[in-house]
N, C-alpha and C positions, 0 to 999 in steps of 0.2 A: 504494500500500499504506500502510495506516495506522501511525501511530507505535507503537500497542499491538501490532500484528501484527509489526512489525519487532523490538520488544523481545522478543517471545515467541520469534521465530526466533533471536535472538541468545542467549537463555538456553538453548535447546535445543542450539545449536552449542557453546556454552561447556561445557555439561554433557557433551556427547560427546567434546569435546576433553579435558576433565578425566578421564573414564573411560579414554580411550585412554592418557593419560599415566600413570595409576595402573597400568594393566595392563603397561605398559612397565617401570616401575620396580619393580613388586612381584615377589618379596618383597625387602625391603631389610633385613630382620633375621630372626632365628630365629623359627619357628613353635612354637606349643604344641598338642600333640595330647592332649586329654583322653580318658582311658580310664576309664569309670565302673565299674571293677572292680579288685580287688586284683592286684598283680604276680603273675605266674606263670600266670594263667588263660589260656584260649585267646584271649580278647579282648586280653589284654595282650601275648601273644607275637606274635600276628598284627599288632597295631598297631606294635609295635617293629620287626618285619621290614619292614613297609610303609614306615615312616618312614625307616628306614635306606636303603631303595632309592629313596625319592622325594627325599631331601635333595640328592644330587648333581644331579639333574635341575633342582631349584628353585634350586640354588646357595645354599641356606641350611640350617642344621641344623633338626631338628624335635624338640623336648623333649617326652617323654612325662610327663604329669601325671595320676597315678592318683587318682581321686576316687570311691572306692567308697561304696555305701550306698543303701538304698531301692530295690533291685533295678535300680540303674543310673540312677535318676532324679536323684540329687544331682549327678553329673557332667553329665548332660544339661541340667539347669537352669542350671548354671554356664555352659554354652556358649550356651544360649538367651539369657542375660542379657549376654553378652560383647559388646565392641565389634565391629560387623560390618566388620572391616577385612581379613579373611582371615588374621590371625595366631593365631586361635584356632579349632580344628577339633575334631570329636567322632568318636569310634569308635561307630557305631550297629550294632546287632545285633538278632537276633530278638526279644529281650525288650524292645527299644525299642517294637516294635508290640504285643506282648502286654500291656505295661504299660497302654497306652491302653485296651485292650479290657477288662481285668479291674478297673481302679480307677475309682471313681465321681468322684474329683477328682484333677486333674493340675496340677502347678505351671507347666506350659507347654502350648503347643498345637502338636502335631506337624505340623499343616497349615500353620501361620503362622510359627512361631518358628524354623524351620531351612531352610537351603538345601542341598539334597542334592547332593553331589559325584559319588559313584559307588559301585558295588559293589566289594568286594574279592574275596571268595569265598563259596562256598556249600557245605555239606556235609550229606549225608543223615543222618537219625536212624535208629536201628536197634532193632528189637524183640528184646529178650533176656529169657530166662527161667532159673529155677534148674533144674539137671539132673534134679531129682527130679519135676518136673512132667511127666506122661506125654503129652507132645506133641512132634512133630518138625517142625511146620510151623504157619504162621499159620492155615491151615484148621482143623487139629486143635485149636489153641488156642481158636478161636471156637466149635467144637462143644462143647468142654469147658466154656467159660464160659457157654454157653447152657444146658448140662445142670445147671450149679451156679451159678445167678445170684446175684450178691452175696457169693459165698464166696471168689473169687480176689482178691488184692490187688496193688497196684503201688506202687513208690516213686517219688518225684519230688524235685526240688531245692527244693520249697516251693510253697505254695499260690499260684496265679497265675503261676508260672514257666513257662518254655517246655516243660519236661518234663511238667508237669502238664497244660497245655492240649493238648500234643500227643497225650497219652494219652486225654484226653477226646474229642479229635477221632477218634482210632482206634476208641474204644469206640462212638462214634456210627456211624461207617462200618461197623462190624462188627455193630451191633445187639446189643451185650452190655453187661452191668452189672458192673463191677469196683470194689473199694473203694480209696480214695485213702489212701496213707500218706506224708504230707510230711516232708521232712527239711530241714535248714538249707542243704544244698548237695547236689549230685549224687554227690560222693564218698562220704559215709556211706550213701547209698541203694544204691550199687554194692556196697559192703562188706556191707550186709545182704542184698542179693541173693545174693552168694557164699555167705554164711552160712546162707541158707535162710529168713530172717526175713520177706522178702517174696518173691513169686513171679514179678513181671514188672517190668521197667523199660524205658522208651523213652528213649534218650539218644543222645548224639552218637557217630558211628561210631568215632573214635579212643579215646574213653574206655572203650569196651567191647571193642575188638578184642584187647587184651592178655589179658584174662580169657577171652575166647572161645577164643583159640589155646591157652591153658593148660588148657582143658577145665573151667573152674570154673563157667562159665555157658553157656547154648546161644543161638545166634543163629538167629532164625526168619526174619527178613526185614529188608531195608533200605527205608526209606520214601522212595524216589525213583522217578522215572518209568522209569528203566532201571537195570540192575545197576551198582554202583560198580566202578570200575576198580581200586580198593584192596581190594575183597573180592568178586571176580567169582563165587565159588562161592556166595554167599548170594543167594537169589532176592529179588526185590522183593516187598513186601506184596501188591501188585496181582496178582502171579502166582497168589496163593492165593485170588483172587476178592474181596478186599476193596479198593475203590477209595480208596487212601489214599496221600497224599504229604505229608510234613512234613520241612522242612529247616532247619538252622541257617544263618544268613547274617551276613556282616559288611561294613560299608561306612563311608564318611565323610560327614560333614555339617558345615556351618558355621552361624553365626547367620543368622537369616532375611533380614536386609536386606543381606547381603554382596553387592556388586556383581557382576552376571553375568560380567563380564570376569574377575574374580578366581576366581569359582567354575569357570569354564571352564579357567582356568590350572591350578588344582589338579587338575581332572578329567583334563586332558591329561597332567599329571605322574604321576598315579596309573596311568593306562593304559600309559604308557611303563614305569613301575616293574614293572608286572605281566609285562613281557616278559623280565625279567632272570631268569636261572637260579636265583639264590639265593632270590628271592621265590617262584618256582614251587615250589621244594623246600619252603620253609616252609609254604605253602598245602597241599602234598601231605601233610605230617605231620598236618594237621587233617582229612585226608579230602577235600580240595577242590582245585579247579583255579581259575586266574584266571578271573573272569567280568566283563570290562569292560562298563560301561554308561555312556552319556551322562547328564548331569544330569537331563534330562527323563525318560529311561528309568528311572533310579533313583528318581526322585520318584514316578512311577507305581507302581513295584514297592512302595515302602514304603506308600503309600496303600492299595494292594490288600491288603497283608499286614494292616494295621490293620483294614480292614473285614471280611476273612476271619476274624480272631480275635474280632472283636466278635460275629460270628454264632455262633461256637463257644460263647463265654461266654454269650450269650443262650439258646442251645439247652440248655446245661448248667445254667442257673439259677445262674450264679456271679457274684460281684462282691465286691471288697474295699472297705472304707471308705477 
């Protein structure tokens, strides 16, 4: 065997030993979990609950670092540029994928700059309308919209946001044309729906159920493959003949060059945390259940979501600068 070959084998063995040593000692200090939204939002509450359940498993605390702005991109860029040592991780969610689809330029590459740890949970969106709208089902809504093309409007959390693209996807699936009314967040859109200033909103299940139960808005369908266990009396959109699924989701990612041994350690801790009653309860408040995925499975899920929303944006002729 040549000297060069022996040297190469030595380097491989040394690297493997070093990786194993890192995995055994990691983590040796508290972690930082970047949440790219303000405190109090679903992304924040889910991240805090997840961090609290993961910390005892990892043997280290996890500090929440809220970095809101630019639809989540400021926080994501912060993690993409962080040291890939496993001590900085990111809360990723549905808008992480829609941002890539809607924006012409991104400050990071979702395919290269992140190592995906695992899914946390997923929650269906729901189609809700003002009570004055003379419809009782998604089927009747579609009939009305086709009879009055371009007359019905819908509210969203803003151009390019998850609610906006989810509604465009619904309009395409239903073959209807409705007018977009963007807001700065979904809260004001719901308020205007209750007030009758907009007629339709597609939003997260928990954000709408309180108003639905109070009779202030009407629920027509959940955008999941099967009925939600949290609202079993509400049919799926597909039951009305419109093939439509749109769900919000949350997960964790690390900087792209984070060693696989550390990514797997974090993924294992996340899966164990999701078995705890307190975390299951928190996920249920958001209309979801624990949905464990391995790093390869979650990576594939994120990439599929990015490509799916790119197609929606292309079909709708949308794009932000």
